[in-house]
VOSE-64769 format. One line per field, with one value per atom (N, C-alpha, C): residue in one letter; z, x, y; residue number from 1. Coordinates in steps of 0.02 Angstrom, whole numbers, plus 50000, padded with zeros to 5 digits. Example, Ala and Ser with C-alpha at 12.3 -4.5 7.8 and 13.67 -1.06 7.14 Angstrom:
% residues 2
rest A;A;A;S;S;S
Z 50390;50390;50390;50354;50357;50394
X 50660;50615;50660;50642;50684;50645
Y 49716;49775;49835;49888;49947;50002
nr 1;1;1;2;2;2
% end
This chain:
% residues 117
rest M;M;M;S;S;S;I;I;I;T;T;T;I;I;I;K;K;K;P;P;P;A;A;A;E;E;E;S;S;S;V;V;V;N;N;N;T;T;T;A;A;A;P;P;P;V;V;V;V;V;V;A;A;A;L;L;L;G;G;G;L;L;L;I;I;I;G;G;G;G;G;G;W;W;W;L;L;L;T;T;T;A;A;A;R;R;R;E;E;E;T;T;T;G;G;G;I;I;I;R;R;R;P;P;P;L;L;L;G;G;G;G;G;G;V;V;V;V;V;V;L;L;L;A;A;A;A;A;A;A;A;A;G;G;G;L;L;L;Y;Y;Y;A;A;A;G;G;G;R;R;R;T;T;T;W;W;W;L;L;L;A;A;A;R;R;R;R;R;R;G;G;G;P;P;P;A;A;A;T;T;T;T;T;T;A;A;A;A;A;A;L;L;L;G;G;G;A;A;A;T;T;T;Y;Y;Y;V;V;V;V;V;V;G;G;G;F;F;F;G;G;G;L;L;L;S;S;S;H;H;H;P;P;P;L;L;L;A;A;A;K;K;K;K;K;K;M;M;M;G;G;G;S;S;S;W;W;W;P;P;P;A;A;A;V;V;V;L;L;L;T;T;T;V;V;V;T;T;T;V;V;V;A;A;A;A;A;A;A;A;A;G;G;G;A;A;A;A;A;A;A;A;A;L;L;L;L;L;L;S;S;S;D;D;D;A;A;A;A;A;A;Y;Y;Y;G;G;G;E;E;E;W;W;W;T;T;T;P;P;P;A;A;A;N;N;N;P;P;P;E;E;E;A;A;A
Z 53844;53787;53769;53698;53675;53615;53612;53555;53505;53443;53391;53346;53341;53298;53232;53178;53107;53112;53071;53061;53028;53053;53030;52955;52919;52845;52809;52841;52808;52821;52854;52871;52819;52798;52746;52797;52790;52841;52820;52765;52749;52786;52793;52833;52908;52930;52999;53012;52967;52976;52974;52932;52929;52993;53014;53084;53142;53137;53192;53191;53142;53135;53141;53105;53107;53177;53193;53252;53320;53315;53372;53382;53323;53330;53353;53327;53347;53425;53443;53506;53557;53544;53583;53583;53530;53521;53553;53541;53574;53646;53668;53739;53785;53745;53789;53821;53803;53839;53786;53785;53726;53735;53797;53804;53775;53780;53752;53678;53644;53575;53558;53605;53590;53594;53643;53646;53581;53547;53488;53431;53435;53381;53389;53447;53465;53451;53470;53452;53382;53344;53276;53240;53265;53236;53251;53314;53327;53284;53272;53243;53166;53135;53066;53068;53120;53119;53121;53154;53161;53085;53048;52975;52937;52940;52902;52918;52974;52997;52968;52974;52949;52869;52840;52763;52735;52758;52723;52760;52825;52865;52894;52930;52976;52942;52880;52846;52827;52797;52773;52835;52885;52947;52974;52975;53005;52963;52897;52848;52859;52863;52865;52937;52988;53059;53064;53033;53038;53001;52945;52908;52952;52985;53031;53087;53118;53179;53156;53106;53075;53049;53018;53000;53056;53114;53180;53200;53200;53217;53175;53108;53068;53061;53085;53083;53129;53177;53233;53197;53171;53135;53074;53042;52981;53003;53059;53088;53095;53116;53128;53067;53009;52941;52899;52907;52860;52897;52963;53006;53020;53072;53099;53048;53021;52975;52916;52885;52820;52837;52897;52921;52934;52970;52984;52924;52880;52814;52772;52769;52729;52751;52810;52838;52834;52840;52836;52770;52717;52648;52633;52656;52641;52678;52742;52779;52755;52744;52723;52650;52610;52538;52540;52579;52581;52607;52655;52684;52625;52587;52534;52482;52464;52413;52432;52493;52512;52549;52581;52606;52572;52567;52546;52470;52427;52353;52347;52382;52370;52391;52439;52461;52419;52377;52332;52361;52424;52455;52428;52398;52376;52304;52269;52196;52187;52147;52126;52087;52094;52058;51979;51947;51873;51837;51810;51779;51715;51686;51631;51642;51704;51725;51725
X 51475;51444;51488;51501;51532;51497;51513;51481;51535;51519;51566;51543;51580;51564;51602;51560;51592;51659;51704;51764;51733;51764;51741;51735;51786;51785;51726;51694;51646;51568;51559;51499;51469;51414;51378;51347;51368;51346;51278;51260;51195;51135;51130;51071;51087;51147;51156;51140;51150;51134;51060;51026;50947;50919;50957;50929;50933;50988;50999;50954;50943;50901;50822;50803;50732;50723;50764;50759;50760;50814;50812;50749;50725;50659;50607;50597;50541;50552;50604;50618;50593;50615;50601;50524;50493;50418;50383;50401;50360;50362;50424;50439;50426;50422;50416;50484;50531;50601;50649;50654;50696;50769;50800;50865;50880;50824;50838;50845;50802;50811;50876;50904;50978;51032;51014;51055;51062;50999;50997;51034;51017;51055;51128;51155;51228;51257;51232;51256;51267;51217;51218;51269;51270;51321;51396;51404;51470;51487;51442;51453;51469;51430;51450;51515;51528;51591;51650;51651;51717;51723;51672;51687;51713;51681;51700;51777;51795;51865;51912;51891;51936;51938;51885;51889;51909;51893;51898;51938;51956;52001;51960;51995;51960;51922;51942;51905;51840;51833;51771;51723;51757;51719;51692;51725;51699;51645;51650;51599;51531;51542;51480;51459;51499;51474;51433;51458;51427;51357;51357;51290;51241;51260;51216;51195;51238;51215;51170;51192;51154;51082;51085;51021;50976;51005;50964;50941;50983;50960;50907;50917;50868;50799;50799;50734;50685;50714;50665;50633;50668;50629;50593;50616;50581;50511;50506;50452;50399;50415;50366;50334;50372;50342;50313;50335;50310;50287;50296;50266;50329;50318;50378;50400;50361;50380;50416;50384;50421;50494;50494;50556;50609;50590;50640;50658;50611;50629;50678;50662;50701;50774;50791;50858;50888;50848;50873;50898;50862;50882;50945;50954;51013;51072;51064;51121;51146;51086;51107;51133;51104;51130;51205;51221;51288;51341;51314;51353;51362;51311;51306;51363;51363;51406;51479;51485;51555;51590;51554;51590;51574;51511;51497;51514;51493;51507;51581;51616;51683;51729;51701;51740;51720;51677;51656;51602;51578;51527;51456;51444;51378;51380;51332;51318;51251;51237;51166;51138;51072;51031;51044;51048;51060;50994;50974;50911;50900;50956;50948;50938;50943;50941;50867
Y 49747;49781;49840;49841;49891;49924;49987;50031;50046;50026;50041;50098;50151;50209;50199;50216;50221;50262;50245;50290;50351;50413;50473;50480;50457;50461;50426;50383;50342;50363;50420;50441;50485;50476;50525;50575;50635;50689;50722;50726;50755;50726;50659;50634;50651;50648;50675;50742;50788;50858;50864;50825;50826;50797;50748;50719;50768;50799;50850;50910;50935;50994;50976;50928;50904;50867;50825;50783;50825;50877;50924;50955;50982;51025;50976;50923;50878;50853;50838;50821;50876;50935;50998;51010;51002;51013;50948;50893;50843;50827;50842;50836;50899;50955;51015;51035;51005;51014;51041;51103;51133;51115;51106;51083;51011;50972;50900;50911;50946;50959;50987;51027;51051;50998;50949;50892;50853;50840;50803;50846;50910;50956;50952;50961;50963;50895;50839;50776;50760;50781;50772;50814;50877;50920;50906;50876;50852;50789;50743;50682;50699;50749;50770;50808;50848;50888;50847;50790;50752;50723;50707;50687;50739;50800;50858;50874;50866;50880;50833;50766;50717;50716;50733;50737;50792;50857;50913;50963;50958;51002;51055;51101;51147;51207;51224;51279;51256;51201;51175;51158;51124;51113;51168;51228;51294;51313;51312;51338;51298;51233;51187;51188;51198;51202;51268;51323;51387;51385;51350;51342;51301;51252;51214;51252;51295;51331;51396;51429;51484;51463;51404;51378;51366;51339;51329;51401;51446;51508;51543;51537;51569;51541;51474;51441;51473;51507;51539;51598;51657;51703;51680;51636;51606;51576;51546;51512;51560;51621;51677;51698;51688;51713;51662;51604;51551;51483;51482;51427;51379;51337;51296;51250;51203;51155;51183;51221;51253;51285;51320;51344;51296;51246;51190;51159;51140;51105;51148;51219;51259;51264;51270;51274;51198;51149;51080;51067;51089;51075;51113;51176;51220;51188;51170;51140;51074;51030;50964;50967;51004;51016;51037;51091;51101;51051;51009;50962;50896;50889;50845;50866;50926;50948;50966;50994;51006;50954;50908;50846;50782;50765;50695;50690;50739;50725;50733;50782;50802;50744;50699;50641;50580;50586;50531;50482;50498;50455;50467;50529;50540;50568;50538;50567;50583;50628;50653;50593;50593;50540;50549;50490;50497;50507;50561;50571;50518;50500;50466;50389;50367;50297;50271
nr 1;1;1;2;2;2;3;3;3;4;4;4;5;5;5;6;6;6;7;7;7;8;8;8;9;9;9;10;10;10;11;11;11;12;12;12;13;13;13;14;14;14;15;15;15;16;16;16;17;17;17;18;18;18;19;19;19;20;20;20;21;21;21;22;22;22;23;23;23;24;24;24;25;25;25;26;26;26;27;27;27;28;28;28;29;29;29;30;30;30;31;31;31;32;32;32;33;33;33;34;34;34;35;35;35;36;36;36;37;37;37;38;38;38;39;39;39;40;40;40;41;41;41;42;42;42;43;43;43;44;44;44;45;45;45;46;46;46;47;47;47;48;48;48;49;49;49;50;50;50;51;51;51;52;52;52;53;53;53;54;54;54;55;55;55;56;56;56;57;57;57;58;58;58;59;59;59;60;60;60;61;61;61;62;62;62;63;63;63;64;64;64;65;65;65;66;66;66;67;67;67;68;68;68;69;69;69;70;70;70;71;71;71;72;72;72;73;73;73;74;74;74;75;75;75;76;76;76;77;77;77;78;78;78;79;79;79;80;80;80;81;81;81;82;82;82;83;83;83;84;84;84;85;85;85;86;86;86;87;87;87;88;88;88;89;89;89;90;90;90;91;91;91;92;92;92;93;93;93;94;94;94;95;95;95;96;96;96;97;97;97;98;98;98;99;99;99;100;100;100;101;101;101;102;102;102;103;103;103;104;104;104;105;105;105;106;106;106;107;107;107;108;108;108;109;109;109;110;110;110;111;111;111;112;112;112;113;113;113;114;114;114;115;115;115;116;116;116;117;117;117
% end
């Protein structure tokens, strides 16, 4: 049995970022094991990060990685003010949006919906 991983350049990272932030939070919440949620968060971040590095280089990778990690960190104080779901969704939109614009769209893999179609 072998596992084949997509080449870094062909991964759309916005959904991976969303999966990491929402999936990590849900995993921690549903299992009650916070480190397990951290594993999901870290795995998605590393998977997206390898694409950012291959496509855009270290500066964009650092910026997008910081957005991902800071978003995770900000979700905690935001949750106290607005609730867990709204906080997680807010930081997810910001981080996934940044990934879509700075990596996916810049590489030509993602285009916004055409409102005229």
